[in-house]
C-alpha positions as CSV (number, residue, x, y, z in Angstrom):
1,M,-42.3,-8.3,22.4
2,V,-44.9,-8.9,19.2
3,A,-45.8,-12.3,18.6
4,R,-45.4,-13.6,15.1
5,S,-47.5,-16.4,13.6
6,A,-45.7,-19.3,12.2
7,E,-46.8,-18.4,8.7
8,A,-45.2,-15.1,9.2
9,L,-42.0,-16.5,10.5
10,A,-41.9,-18.9,7.6
11,L,-42.2,-16.1,5.1
12,L,-39.4,-14.0,6.9
13,A,-37.2,-17.2,6.8
14,H,-37.9,-17.5,2.8
15,A,-37.1,-13.6,2.3
16,A,-33.8,-13.8,4.2
17,P,-32.3,-17.3,3.9
18,A,-29.2,-18.2,5.7
19,R,-26.7,-20.0,3.7
20,A,-23.8,-22.0,5.5
21,L,-20.5,-21.8,4.1
22,A,-19.3,-25.3,2.6
23,K,-16.0,-24.7,4.2
24,V,-15.3,-22.5,7.2
25,P,-12.2,-20.4,6.5
26,T,-9.2,-21.3,8.5
27,L,-6.3,-19.1,9.5
28,A,-3.1,-19.7,7.8
29,P,-0.2,-20.9,10.0
30,A,1.6,-18.2,11.7
31,Q,5.0,-17.5,9.9
32,L,8.1,-15.6,10.8
33,R,7.0,-12.4,9.4
34,C,5.9,-9.1,10.0
35,R,2.9,-8.1,12.2
36,A,-0.2,-7.5,10.1
37,V,-3.4,-5.9,10.7
38,H,-6.5,-6.0,8.6
39,F,-9.1,-3.1,8.7
40,I,-12.3,-4.0,7.0
41,D,-14.9,-1.6,5.6
42,I,-17.6,-4.5,5.6
43,E,-20.3,-2.5,3.6
44,N,-18.0,-1.7,0.9
45,L,-16.9,-5.5,0.7
46,C,-20.5,-6.5,0.7
47,G,-21.3,-4.0,-1.9
48,T,-24.3,-2.6,0.1
49,S,-25.0,-0.2,2.9
50,S,-27.5,-2.9,4.6
51,I,-26.3,-6.2,4.9
52,R,-27.2,-9.8,5.9
53,I,-25.2,-12.4,8.1
54,C,-25.0,-14.4,4.8
55,E,-23.5,-11.5,2.5
56,A,-21.0,-10.7,5.3
57,K,-19.9,-14.5,5.6
58,L,-19.6,-14.4,1.7
59,A,-17.3,-11.5,2.0
60,M,-15.3,-12.8,4.7
61,R,-14.6,-16.4,2.6
62,D,-13.6,-14.2,-0.5
63,Y,-11.3,-11.8,1.7
64,H,-9.6,-15.1,3.4
65,A,-9.3,-16.7,0.1
66,A,-7.6,-13.6,-1.4
67,V,-5.1,-12.9,1.5
68,C,-4.8,-15.6,3.7
69,I,-5.2,-13.9,7.1
70,A,-2.6,-15.7,9.3
71,A,-2.8,-16.7,12.8
72,G,-1.6,-13.7,15.3
73,D,-3.1,-11.2,12.5
74,H,-5.2,-8.8,13.8
75,V,-8.7,-8.0,11.9
76,I,-10.5,-4.7,12.9
77,I,-14.2,-4.1,11.3
78,G,-15.7,-0.9,10.7
79,T,-19.5,-0.8,10.4
80,S,-22.6,1.3,10.7
81,H,-24.9,0.5,13.7
82,H,-27.4,-1.5,11.9
83,N,-24.6,-3.9,10.4
84,A,-22.8,-4.5,13.7
85,I,-24.6,-7.7,14.4
86,A,-24.3,-9.3,10.9
87,A,-20.2,-8.3,10.9
88,G,-19.6,-9.6,14.3
89,N,-21.6,-13.1,13.4
90,A,-19.7,-13.4,10.1
91,W,-16.2,-12.4,11.4
92,P,-15.9,-14.2,14.9
93,G,-12.8,-13.1,16.8
94,A,-12.4,-9.6,14.9
95,R,-12.7,-6.5,17.0
96,L,-15.6,-4.4,16.0
97,L,-14.9,-0.7,16.0
98,T,-17.7,1.4,17.8
99,P,-20.5,1.7,15.0
100,R,-20.6,5.0,13.2
101,S,-23.8,5.8,11.4
102,G,-24.2,8.1,8.4
103,V,-22.8,7.9,4.8
104,N,-19.2,7.3,5.8
105,G,-19.6,6.1,9.4
106,A,-17.6,2.9,8.8
107,D,-14.8,5.0,6.7
108,I,-14.5,7.2,9.7
109,A,-14.3,4.9,12.4
110,I,-11.4,3.1,10.6
111,H,-9.8,6.3,9.9
112,D,-9.8,7.3,13.4
113,A,-8.4,4.0,14.6
114,I,-5.4,4.2,12.0
115,H,-4.5,7.6,13.3
116,S,-5.3,7.2,17.1
117,E,-4.1,3.7,17.8
118,R,-0.3,4.1,16.7
119,I,-0.9,1.7,13.7
120,P,2.2,2.6,12.0
121,E,4.3,2.0,15.2
122,R,2.7,-1.5,16.0
123,F,2.5,-3.2,12.5
124,D,4.5,-3.6,9.6
125,L,1.8,-4.4,7.2
126,V,-1.7,-2.9,6.8
127,Y,-4.4,-4.4,5.0
128,I,-7.4,-2.0,4.0
129,G,-10.6,-4.0,2.9
130,S,-12.2,-1.3,1.0
131,G,-12.4,0.5,-2.5
132,D,-13.5,3.7,-0.9
133,G,-11.5,6.9,-2.1
134,G,-11.3,8.4,1.3
135,F,-8.6,6.0,2.2
136,D,-6.1,7.5,0.1
137,T,-4.6,9.8,2.6
138,D,-4.6,6.8,5.2
139,L,-2.5,5.0,2.9
140,A,-0.2,7.8,2.3
141,Y,0.1,8.3,6.0
142,L,1.2,4.7,6.7
143,A,3.5,4.8,3.7
144,A,5.1,7.6,4.9
145,S,5.6,6.0,8.3
146,G,7.4,3.0,6.7
147,T,4.2,0.7,6.8
148,T,3.6,-1.5,3.9
149,T,0.0,-1.2,2.6
150,H,-2.2,-3.6,1.0
151,L,-5.6,-2.8,-0.5
152,V,-8.1,-5.5,-0.8
153,A,-11.2,-4.5,-2.8
154,R,-13.8,-5.5,-5.2
155,Q,-12.7,-5.5,-8.8
156,N,-15.7,-3.1,-9.5
157,S,-15.4,-0.6,-7.0
158,I,-11.8,0.6,-6.3
159,A,-11.0,4.3,-6.5
160,A,-8.4,5.3,-8.8
161,C,-6.5,7.2,-6.0
162,L,-6.4,4.0,-3.8
163,R,-4.4,2.0,-6.6
164,L,-1.9,4.7,-6.6
165,A,-1.6,5.1,-2.9
166,A,-1.3,1.3,-2.0
167,H,1.8,-0.9,-2.3
168,R,-0.2,-3.7,-3.4
169,V,-3.6,-4.3,-4.6
170,T,-5.6,-7.6,-4.4
171,T,-9.0,-7.4,-6.2
172,L,-12.0,-9.8,-5.1
173,P,-14.6,-11.0,-7.4
174,A,-17.9,-8.9,-7.7
175,A,-19.9,-8.9,-4.3
176,S,-21.7,-12.6,-4.4
177,T,-25.6,-12.1,-3.9
178,A,-27.3,-14.6,-1.2
């Protein structure tokens, strides 16, 4: 391991500051309602292909504020290999899919999970946290199986086909910059 001088570490800390959230999001109380799963495309919600922990935490905060993840809901995150640590630190308790690299790596991981893990049989409500148009066929598949779908995406990055395919759409504010 390469030793770094105190000055180099100070410059690195200044270049990539970490912010603590003023209030850690808490889960909404469990309700007598359907089972829900949240599929999160973390790079899409952060608005960048290379994310830092603070950006992932801000995306988590915005998502929690918009849809109130309840106790008992499942959260599953798709990410590329170089963002897996940031995603895991920002969303404690969430399941990270095996990281996939490439242009649509996270999307492919989420797509595979939706189709291989009997999601329509196990969940009544599926949230997709992404604005990528590639999820339109997944939303149609879930809806055809009788599952209610809810799209959660940044207001400036929702594909038109997703708006049409989802039962409900919730928009988040533009991605925050740390």
